[in-house]
C-alpha positions as CSV (number, residue, x, y, z in Angstrom):
1,M,10.1,-20.5,-0.6
2,H,12.1,-20.6,-3.8
3,E,12.3,-17.7,-6.1
4,A,12.6,-17.5,-9.8
5,P,15.5,-15.4,-11.1
6,G,14.8,-11.7,-10.5
7,Q,11.5,-12.6,-8.9
8,D,10.6,-11.5,-5.3
9,I,8.4,-13.0,-2.5
10,E,5.4,-10.8,-3.2
11,A,5.2,-12.1,-6.7
12,E,4.6,-15.4,-5.5
13,H,1.6,-14.3,-3.6
14,D,-0.3,-13.5,-6.8
15,E,-2.8,-16.3,-6.1
16,E,-6.3,-15.6,-4.8
17,P,-9.1,-17.5,-3.3
18,T,-12.4,-18.4,-4.9
19,R,-15.4,-18.7,-2.5
20,G,-17.8,-16.0,-1.6
21,P,-20.1,-13.5,-3.2
22,T,-19.9,-12.3,-6.8
23,R,-18.5,-8.9,-7.5
24,R,-22.0,-7.4,-8.0
25,G,-23.1,-9.0,-4.7
26,F,-20.0,-7.5,-3.0
27,L,-20.8,-4.1,-4.3
28,G,-24.3,-4.4,-3.0
29,G,-23.2,-5.1,0.5
30,L,-20.6,-2.5,1.1
31,A,-21.2,-0.1,3.8
32,L,-20.5,3.6,4.5
33,L,-22.7,5.4,1.9
34,G,-21.9,9.0,2.3
35,A,-19.0,8.2,4.5
36,G,-17.0,11.2,3.5
37,A,-19.5,13.5,5.2
38,S,-20.3,11.4,8.2
39,L,-16.7,10.8,9.2
40,A,-15.2,14.3,8.4
41,G,-13.5,16.1,11.3
42,C,-10.6,15.8,13.6
43,S,-10.3,14.8,17.3
44,P,-7.3,15.2,19.7
45,A,-4.6,12.6,19.4
46,N,-3.9,12.7,23.1
47,S,-5.6,13.5,26.4
48,S,-4.8,17.2,26.0
49,P,-6.9,19.5,24.0
50,A,-6.1,19.9,20.3
51,N,-4.3,23.0,19.1
52,P,-6.9,25.6,18.3
53,V,-7.6,25.8,14.5
54,R,-8.4,29.0,12.8
55,Q,-11.4,29.1,10.5
56,Q,-10.6,27.0,7.4
57,P,-11.3,28.8,4.1
58,T,-13.5,27.0,1.7
59,G,-14.0,26.8,-2.1
60,A,-12.0,29.3,-4.1
61,A,-10.5,30.8,-0.9
62,L,-9.1,27.4,0.1
63,D,-7.7,27.0,-3.4
64,R,-5.9,30.2,-3.1
65,A,-4.6,29.5,0.4
66,L,-3.3,26.0,-0.9
67,R,-1.5,27.6,-3.8
68,E,-0.1,30.4,-1.9
69,K,1.3,28.3,1.0
70,V,2.0,24.7,-0.4
71,K,4.9,24.7,-2.8
72,T,6.3,21.2,-2.3
73,V,4.4,17.9,-1.8
74,V,6.5,14.9,-0.7
75,V,5.0,11.4,-0.6
76,I,6.8,8.7,1.5
77,Y,5.4,5.3,0.3
78,A,6.2,2.4,2.5
79,E,4.8,-1.1,2.5
80,N,2.1,-3.6,3.6
81,R,0.7,-2.7,7.1
82,S,-3.0,-2.5,8.0
83,F,-4.0,0.3,10.3
84,N,-4.7,-2.1,13.2
85,N,-1.3,-3.8,12.7
86,L,0.5,-0.6,13.8
87,F,-2.1,1.9,15.3
88,A,-4.9,-0.3,16.7
89,D,-5.5,1.8,19.8
90,F,-4.0,5.2,19.2
91,P,-5.5,8.1,21.2
92,G,-8.5,9.8,19.6
93,L,-9.4,7.0,17.1
94,Q,-13.0,6.9,15.9
95,S,-13.0,3.1,16.2
96,P,-10.4,1.8,18.6
97,L,-9.6,-1.9,18.7
98,A,-10.1,-2.0,22.4
99,Q,-13.7,-1.0,22.2
100,L,-14.9,-3.5,19.5
101,S,-17.6,-6.0,20.3
102,K,-17.2,-9.6,19.1
103,D,-19.4,-9.3,16.1
104,A,-17.0,-6.5,14.9
105,Y,-14.0,-8.8,14.8
106,A,-15.1,-12.5,14.8
107,Q,-13.9,-14.4,11.7
108,R,-15.8,-16.9,9.6
109,D,-14.7,-19.9,7.6
110,R,-15.0,-20.3,3.9
111,D,-18.6,-21.6,4.3
112,G,-19.6,-18.6,6.5
113,V,-19.5,-20.5,9.8
114,L,-17.9,-18.7,12.8
115,F,-14.6,-20.1,13.9
116,D,-14.3,-21.5,17.4
117,T,-10.6,-20.9,17.2
118,L,-8.5,-19.1,14.6
119,P,-6.8,-21.3,12.0
120,P,-3.3,-22.2,12.9
121,I,-0.4,-19.8,11.7
122,F,0.7,-21.8,8.7
123,G,4.4,-21.9,8.1
124,G,5.4,-20.3,11.3
125,T,5.7,-16.7,12.4
126,L,8.9,-15.8,10.8
127,Q,9.8,-15.7,7.1
128,V,13.6,-16.5,7.6
129,G,15.5,-17.7,10.6
130,P,17.0,-18.1,13.0
131,Q,16.9,-14.3,13.9
132,T,18.3,-12.8,17.0
133,V,16.9,-9.6,18.6
134,D,18.0,-8.2,21.9
135,G,19.8,-11.4,22.8
136,T,16.9,-13.8,22.0
137,T,17.0,-16.1,19.1
138,Y,13.8,-16.8,17.2
139,E,13.5,-19.9,15.1
140,K,11.9,-20.1,11.7
141,D,9.0,-22.6,10.9
142,V,7.6,-22.2,14.5
143,A,4.2,-20.7,15.3
144,F,4.9,-18.9,18.6
145,Q,1.2,-18.7,19.2
146,T,-1.3,-21.6,18.9
147,G,-4.9,-22.2,19.8
148,L,-5.7,-18.6,19.4
149,P,-9.4,-17.5,20.1
150,N,-11.5,-16.0,17.4
151,A,-10.3,-12.5,17.9
152,P,-7.4,-10.0,17.2
153,F,-4.4,-10.7,19.3
154,P,-1.1,-9.0,20.3
155,L,1.7,-10.6,18.6
156,K,3.9,-12.5,21.1
157,G,7.2,-14.5,21.1
158,P,7.8,-18.0,22.4
159,K,8.1,-16.9,26.0
160,G,5.1,-14.7,25.9
161,E,7.1,-11.5,25.3
162,D,5.9,-8.9,22.9
163,L,7.1,-9.8,19.4
164,P,10.0,-7.4,18.7
165,L,9.5,-5.0,15.9
166,G,13.0,-6.0,14.8
167,L,11.9,-9.4,13.5
168,V,11.1,-10.2,9.8
169,T,7.8,-11.9,10.1
170,R,6.3,-14.1,7.5
171,D,4.6,-12.7,4.4
172,L,0.8,-12.9,4.0
173,W,-1.3,-13.0,0.8
174,H,-2.2,-9.5,-0.3
175,V,-3.9,-9.9,-3.6
176,F,-6.8,-8.5,-5.6
177,Y,-9.5,-11.3,-5.4
178,Q,-8.5,-12.4,-1.9
179,N,-8.8,-8.9,-0.4
180,Q,-12.5,-8.6,-1.6
181,L,-13.3,-12.0,0.0
182,Q,-11.5,-10.9,3.1
183,I,-13.5,-7.6,3.4
184,N,-16.7,-9.5,2.5
185,G,-19.1,-6.7,1.9
186,G,-17.5,-4.5,4.7
187,K,-17.9,-7.2,7.5
188,N,-14.1,-7.8,7.4
189,D,-14.8,-11.3,8.7
190,G,-13.0,-13.3,6.0
191,F,-9.4,-12.5,6.7
192,A,-8.4,-15.8,8.5
193,A,-10.3,-17.9,6.0
194,W,-8.7,-16.5,2.9
195,S,-5.1,-16.0,4.1
196,D,-2.2,-18.3,3.4
197,A,-0.9,-17.4,6.8
198,G,-4.0,-18.6,8.7
199,G,-4.6,-16.9,12.0
200,L,-1.5,-14.7,11.7
201,T,-3.5,-12.1,9.9
202,M,-5.4,-11.1,13.1
203,G,-2.1,-10.1,14.9
204,Y,-1.1,-6.6,15.8
205,Y,2.0,-5.1,17.6
206,P,0.9,-4.1,21.2
207,Q,4.0,-2.0,22.0
208,T,3.9,0.5,19.2
209,R,2.7,3.2,21.5
210,Y,6.0,3.0,23.3
211,N,8.6,2.4,20.6
212,L,7.2,3.2,17.2
213,R,8.7,6.5,15.9
214,L,5.8,6.8,13.5
215,W,3.4,6.8,16.6
216,D,5.3,9.8,18.0
217,L,5.1,11.6,14.6
218,A,1.3,10.9,14.5
219,R,1.0,12.5,18.0
220,Q,2.8,15.6,16.8
221,F,1.1,16.0,13.5
222,V,-2.0,14.3,11.8
223,L,-3.0,10.6,11.8
224,C,-5.7,9.7,9.3
225,D,-7.9,6.9,10.8
226,N,-10.1,6.5,7.7
227,F,-7.6,6.2,5.0
228,F,-7.9,3.1,2.6
229,Q,-5.7,1.5,0.0
230,A,-7.2,2.8,-3.4
231,A,-7.2,-0.7,-5.0
232,F,-7.9,-4.2,-3.6
233,G,-5.0,-6.4,-3.3
234,G,-1.3,-5.8,-3.5
235,S,1.6,-3.5,-4.1
236,F,1.7,-3.6,-7.9
237,L,-2.0,-2.3,-8.4
238,N,-1.7,0.1,-5.6
239,H,1.5,1.7,-6.9
240,Q,-0.5,2.2,-10.1
241,Y,-3.2,3.9,-8.3
242,L,-0.8,6.1,-6.5
243,I,0.4,7.6,-9.8
244,A,-2.5,7.2,-12.1
245,G,-5.6,6.4,-10.2
246,R,-6.6,3.4,-12.4
247,A,-5.7,-0.2,-13.3
248,P,-3.3,-0.9,-16.2
249,F,-4.6,-2.7,-19.2
250,Y,-3.2,-5.5,-21.2
251,P,-4.9,-5.4,-24.7
252,D,-5.6,-8.7,-26.3
253,A,-4.2,-10.6,-23.3
254,G,-5.9,-13.8,-24.4
255,S,-3.8,-14.0,-27.4
256,S,-0.5,-12.8,-25.8
257,P,2.2,-14.4,-24.0
258,A,0.4,-13.5,-20.8
259,R,-2.7,-15.5,-21.5
260,S,-1.6,-18.0,-18.7
261,Q,-2.0,-15.2,-16.3
262,I,-5.7,-14.5,-16.9
263,A,-7.9,-15.4,-13.9
264,Q,-10.1,-18.4,-14.1
265,L,-13.3,-17.5,-12.4
266,Q,-16.3,-19.5,-11.4
267,S,-18.5,-17.9,-13.8
268,D,-18.2,-16.1,-17.2
269,D,-18.9,-12.7,-15.6
270,P,-15.6,-10.8,-15.5
271,L,-16.7,-9.0,-12.4
272,D,-16.9,-12.2,-10.5
273,I,-14.5,-12.3,-7.6
274,R,-14.6,-16.1,-7.1
275,L,-11.5,-17.9,-8.5
276,K,-11.7,-21.5,-9.5
277,P,-9.9,-23.6,-6.7
278,L,-7.2,-26.0,-7.9
279,A,-7.9,-29.7,-7.3
280,G,-7.5,-30.7,-3.7
281,S,-7.8,-27.1,-2.3
282,P,-9.0,-27.5,1.3
283,N,-12.6,-26.5,1.9
284,K,-12.0,-25.6,5.5
285,A,-9.4,-23.0,6.7
286,H,-8.1,-25.1,9.6
287,D,-7.2,-27.7,7.0
288,G,-4.8,-25.3,5.1
289,P,-4.7,-22.3,2.8
290,P,-6.8,-22.4,-0.4
291,Q,-5.1,-23.0,-3.6
292,F,-5.5,-21.3,-6.9
293,G,-3.8,-20.7,-10.2
294,P,-2.4,-17.5,-11.6
295,S,-4.7,-14.4,-11.7
296,A,-2.7,-11.4,-12.6
297,I,-5.2,-10.3,-15.4
298,T,-9.0,-10.1,-15.3
299,P,-10.8,-11.8,-18.0
300,D,-11.5,-8.5,-19.7
301,G,-7.8,-7.4,-19.7
302,Y,-7.1,-5.4,-16.5
303,T,-3.7,-6.2,-14.7
304,V,-4.6,-6.5,-11.1
305,N,-1.8,-8.5,-9.6
306,T,1.9,-8.3,-10.2
307,L,3.4,-8.3,-13.6
308,A,7.0,-7.1,-14.2
309,P,8.0,-3.7,-15.9
310,P,8.6,-3.8,-19.6
311,Y,11.8,-1.9,-19.2
312,W,15.1,-2.4,-17.2
313,P,15.4,-2.9,-14.2
314,T,12.9,-5.7,-14.4
315,W,12.9,-9.5,-13.5
316,L,14.7,-10.7,-16.6
317,R,16.9,-8.5,-18.9
318,D,16.9,-8.8,-22.7
319,P,20.6,-9.5,-23.7
320,A,19.9,-8.1,-27.1
321,R,18.3,-4.9,-25.8
322,P,19.6,-4.3,-22.2
323,D,17.1,-1.4,-21.6
324,Y,14.2,-3.7,-21.9
325,S,12.7,-6.9,-20.3
326,K,13.3,-10.2,-22.0
327,P,10.5,-10.4,-24.6
328,D,7.5,-12.8,-24.8
329,L,7.5,-13.5,-21.0
330,P,4.0,-14.3,-19.6
331,N,4.7,-12.2,-16.4
332,V,5.6,-8.9,-18.0
333,L,3.2,-6.0,-18.7
334,V,3.1,-4.4,-21.9
335,P,4.0,-0.6,-21.9
336,Q,1.3,1.7,-20.6
337,T,0.4,5.0,-22.4
338,H,-2.5,6.5,-20.4
339,E,-1.9,9.6,-18.4
340,H,-0.5,9.6,-14.9
341,I,0.0,12.4,-12.4
342,G,3.5,13.3,-13.8
343,D,1.8,14.0,-17.2
344,K,-0.6,16.2,-15.7
345,L,2.0,18.0,-13.8
346,A,4.3,18.4,-16.9
347,K,1.4,20.1,-18.8
348,R,1.5,22.7,-16.0
349,N,5.3,23.0,-16.1
350,V,5.4,21.6,-12.5
351,D,8.5,19.7,-11.7
352,W,8.3,16.3,-10.4
353,A,10.4,13.0,-9.7
354,W,10.2,9.5,-8.3
355,Y,13.2,8.8,-6.0
356,A,13.6,5.1,-5.6
357,G,16.0,3.7,-2.9
358,A,18.7,1.5,-4.3
359,W,17.8,2.5,-7.9
360,Q,21.3,3.3,-8.9
361,A,22.9,0.4,-7.0
362,T,20.6,-2.0,-8.8
363,L,21.5,-0.4,-12.2
364,D,25.3,-0.6,-11.4
365,A,25.0,-4.2,-10.2
366,F,23.5,-5.2,-13.5
367,K,25.7,-3.3,-15.9
368,D,26.1,-6.5,-17.9
369,A,23.1,-8.6,-19.1
370,G,22.4,-11.4,-16.8
371,S,20.9,-12.0,-13.4
372,I,22.4,-11.6,-10.0
373,P,20.9,-11.2,-6.6
374,K,19.1,-8.0,-6.1
375,I,20.8,-5.4,-4.0
376,P,19.4,-4.8,-1.5
377,N,16.1,-6.7,-2.4
378,F,15.1,-4.1,-5.0
379,Q,11.5,-4.4,-5.9
380,Y,10.8,-4.0,-9.6
381,H,7.1,-3.8,-9.5
382,H,7.3,-1.0,-6.8
383,Q,8.5,1.4,-9.5
384,P,5.3,2.4,-11.3
385,F,6.7,4.9,-13.6
386,N,9.0,2.2,-15.1
387,Y,5.7,0.7,-16.7
388,F,5.0,3.8,-18.8
389,A,6.3,4.6,-22.4
390,Q,6.4,8.2,-21.5
391,Q,9.4,7.5,-19.1
392,G,10.8,4.5,-21.1
393,P,14.1,4.1,-22.8
394,E,12.8,5.9,-25.9
395,H,12.8,9.1,-24.0
396,P,16.2,9.0,-22.1
397,E,16.2,12.7,-21.0
398,E,12.7,12.4,-19.5
399,R,13.6,9.0,-17.9
400,R,16.8,10.5,-16.3
401,K,14.9,13.6,-15.0
402,R,12.0,11.7,-13.5
403,L,13.4,8.4,-12.3
404,R,16.0,9.2,-9.7
405,D,18.2,7.4,-7.3
406,G,17.0,7.3,-3.7
407,G,20.5,6.0,-2.7
408,L,21.4,3.4,-0.2
409,G,20.6,3.8,3.5
410,E,20.9,7.2,5.0
411,D,24.2,8.7,4.0
412,P,23.6,11.9,2.1
413,S,26.8,11.3,0.2
414,T,25.2,8.2,-1.4
415,N,21.5,9.2,-1.2
416,R,20.4,11.7,-3.7
417,F,17.0,12.1,-2.2
418,L,18.4,13.1,1.2
419,A,21.0,15.4,-0.4
420,D,18.4,17.1,-2.6
421,A,16.2,17.5,0.5
422,A,18.9,19.1,2.5
423,A,19.8,21.4,-0.2
424,G,16.2,22.4,-0.9
425,R,16.4,21.0,-4.4
426,L,13.3,18.7,-4.3
427,P,10.9,19.0,-7.2
428,A,7.5,20.4,-6.3
429,V,6.0,17.0,-6.3
430,T,8.4,14.3,-4.9
431,F,7.7,10.5,-4.4
432,Y,10.1,8.6,-2.2
433,K,10.2,4.8,-2.2
434,P,12.5,3.4,0.5
435,Q,14.8,0.5,-0.5
436,G,13.4,-3.0,0.1
437,N,14.9,-3.8,3.5
438,L,13.7,-0.3,4.7
439,N,10.1,-0.4,3.6
440,L,8.2,-2.2,6.3
441,H,7.2,-5.1,4.1
442,A,6.7,-8.4,6.0
443,G,8.7,-11.3,4.5
444,Y,11.9,-9.3,3.8
445,A,11.8,-6.3,6.0
446,D,11.1,-5.5,9.7
447,V,9.1,-2.8,11.2
448,A,11.9,-1.2,13.3
449,S,14.4,-0.6,10.5
450,G,11.8,1.1,8.2
451,D,10.4,3.1,11.1
452,R,13.8,4.4,11.9
453,H,14.5,5.2,8.3
454,I,11.2,7.2,7.7
455,E,11.9,9.2,10.9
456,R,15.3,10.1,9.5
457,I,13.7,11.1,6.2
458,V,11.1,13.3,7.9
459,K,13.8,15.0,10.1
460,T,15.8,15.8,7.0
461,L,12.7,17.2,5.4
462,M,11.9,19.3,8.5
463,E,15.4,20.8,8.2
464,S,15.1,21.5,4.6
465,P,14.9,25.1,3.2
466,Q,11.6,23.9,1.6
467,W,10.0,22.9,4.8
468,S,8.0,26.0,5.5
469,N,5.9,25.5,2.3
470,M,6.0,21.6,2.5
471,V,3.2,18.9,3.0
472,V,4.5,15.4,3.6
473,V,2.2,12.4,3.3
474,I,3.4,9.2,4.8
475,T,1.5,6.0,4.0
476,V,1.9,2.5,2.9
477,D,0.7,0.9,-0.4
478,E,-1.6,-1.6,1.0
479,N,-2.5,-3.7,4.1
480,G,-0.1,-6.6,3.4
481,G,-2.8,-9.3,4.2
482,W,-3.1,-8.0,7.8
483,W,-6.6,-7.7,9.2
484,D,-8.5,-4.5,9.8
485,H,-12.0,-3.9,10.9
486,V,-13.2,-0.7,9.5
487,A,-15.4,-1.0,6.3
488,P,-14.1,0.7,3.2
489,P,-16.4,3.1,1.4
490,Q,-18.0,1.5,-1.7
491,G,-16.1,2.8,-4.7
492,D,-15.8,1.0,-8.0
493,R,-14.8,-2.3,-9.3
494,F,-11.2,-2.0,-8.2
495,G,-11.5,-0.6,-4.8
496,P,-11.0,0.9,-2.3
497,G,-9.6,-1.9,-0.3
498,S,-8.6,-2.3,3.4
499,R,-7.7,0.6,5.8
500,I,-4.1,1.6,6.1
501,P,-2.2,4.1,8.2
502,A,-1.5,7.5,6.8
503,L,0.1,10.6,8.4
504,V,0.1,14.1,7.2
505,V,3.2,16.1,8.4
506,S,3.5,19.7,7.6
507,P,3.9,23.2,9.2
508,F,0.1,23.5,8.1
509,A,-1.0,20.3,9.8
510,R,-3.7,20.4,12.4
511,K,-1.1,19.2,14.9
512,G,-2.1,16.7,17.5
513,T,-5.2,15.5,15.8
514,V,-6.7,12.5,14.3
515,D,-8.5,13.1,11.0
516,H,-11.7,11.1,10.5
517,T,-12.3,12.1,7.0
518,V,-12.6,9.3,4.5
519,Y,-9.6,9.1,2.2
520,D,-7.9,6.6,-0.1
521,T,-4.6,6.7,-1.8
522,T,-6.1,8.7,-4.7
523,S,-6.6,11.4,-2.1
524,I,-2.9,12.2,-2.5
525,L,-3.5,12.7,-6.2
526,R,-6.6,14.8,-5.4
527,L,-4.4,17.0,-3.2
528,I,-1.7,17.5,-5.8
529,T,-4.3,18.2,-8.4
530,R,-5.9,21.0,-6.2
531,V,-2.5,22.5,-5.1
532,F,-1.2,22.8,-8.6
533,D,-4.5,23.4,-10.4
534,L,-4.3,20.3,-12.7
535,E,-6.7,18.5,-14.9
536,A,-8.3,15.5,-13.1
537,L,-7.1,12.1,-14.0
538,E,-9.6,9.8,-15.8
539,G,-9.4,7.3,-13.0
540,L,-10.3,9.9,-10.2
541,Q,-13.3,11.0,-12.4
542,A,-14.4,7.4,-12.8
543,R,-14.4,6.7,-9.1
544,D,-16.1,10.0,-8.4
545,Q,-18.8,9.2,-10.9
546,A,-19.4,5.8,-9.4
547,M,-19.8,7.2,-5.8
548,A,-21.8,10.2,-6.9
549,A,-24.3,8.0,-8.8
550,R,-25.0,6.3,-5.5
551,G,-25.4,9.6,-3.6
552,Q,-22.1,9.1,-1.7
553,A,-19.9,11.9,-0.6
554,L,-16.8,11.9,-2.5
555,L,-13.3,10.9,-1.0
556,G,-11.4,13.8,0.5
557,D,-8.3,15.5,-0.7
558,L,-6.4,15.7,2.6
559,T,-7.2,19.4,3.1
560,N,-9.2,18.6,6.2
561,A,-5.9,17.6,7.7
562,L,-4.4,21.1,7.1
563,D,-4.9,24.4,8.9
564,L,-4.9,27.1,6.2
565,G,-6.7,29.8,7.9
């Protein structure tokens, strides 16, 4: 796979499929009306009884307890894993993989017909190769498993061994239109048909109970097993939802340099989720992945797939104005000005910051205008505040204060986030984005390295002077194209999408439990809003209104994962 200068692998996956129901039909078929009420509660995460929980306060009493006890909220935002991919049979789940019937997992072709066997793993299991782990060398462009039955399967190597967590597997499509077709009205039976990786989407790691550190953290604290990515699709949009709870907008996109990025749909309805296939696109999944043109922008101007930031660091730098992107590029978003969670916090004089791994290293490596390899695979579109004028170059002090260096690796002498955590200097609301090779993203990162890194971060936080009043939320931005079987709740036009893992780690956590409450990424914003008594973001209000109009219970705010009695 070849990359444009400054572009990354995920940006090349901004292509979506085109068959299936229209968006209106999709909304009509989604399940879990009122899911927030029916799934609320916790169960033990292991065979021993859960720790006893005191009576949880409610209403105004809960608000008081939150504001008295919680002084720091830390969000660790990793990448691209579905819940099933890592936690398929964690003890205490409401819907464990091992107990599914065939109709809960069987996949269908693009014409709706059940597969006899899953499509091949297109392009092989690995993204790069050869790779050597524990003395075994794994080759690229080889599908280690073939003739797979129509079912989820444990990922295995060429000798039938469990596929090591230290391998970088191939990337899978994870994009706005495709994710909706894969979910297929809550049936989750379109993943293999609408994946560029074929049957690989159904794979999961079978050994995580033994060697995944996040599994051990989940046993100790709280695992949320009904937590969904807030938006359909990929990293770009879900990072925007993490901080603003809504999709960015590109005004007058049809007359802009970005007009080539507007999705071509099968109807004039901008809510249609069916892209027009390119000539020669295979009709059957066994014949190859579907093929489509660009689709970063909806016909009515919402940016739903990856566009680059308007400010440096971004894909291509403007030599004349080095703090900005090169102008008039079709794949760059215009500056955004709507409010995000940082704006709401600032109105309350609550300190906040986004720490990005490799931020300063990237700035230092690009001191002169030009383009050199990213160090270490820095992901520009994973820096959501860099899309906003409020934190743009026109406001240098605000930019310096809010967009901070997360350092390289795990040495506190070079990692400002770790240094600030150890010293008790973290802002009241802190976002931490691991550097590219430590963020769990298939295609350029392995699971083991990111897993070790997150454990190190959590241990540092637990040793921090701020720990006694801290809540840490660990999650990923989206499913990365990996299959999951639990139907997301019906929300609005943009999501929620597939189920993803999320952990709540805190002295106040309902330790040793699995929380069945229905959440999505905006639940993090809801928690922050409640703890710090903020105005609600317009995106959260819009989703609430859409759900309430259908009589649904609203998404949780993560307080069910806490014991504040």
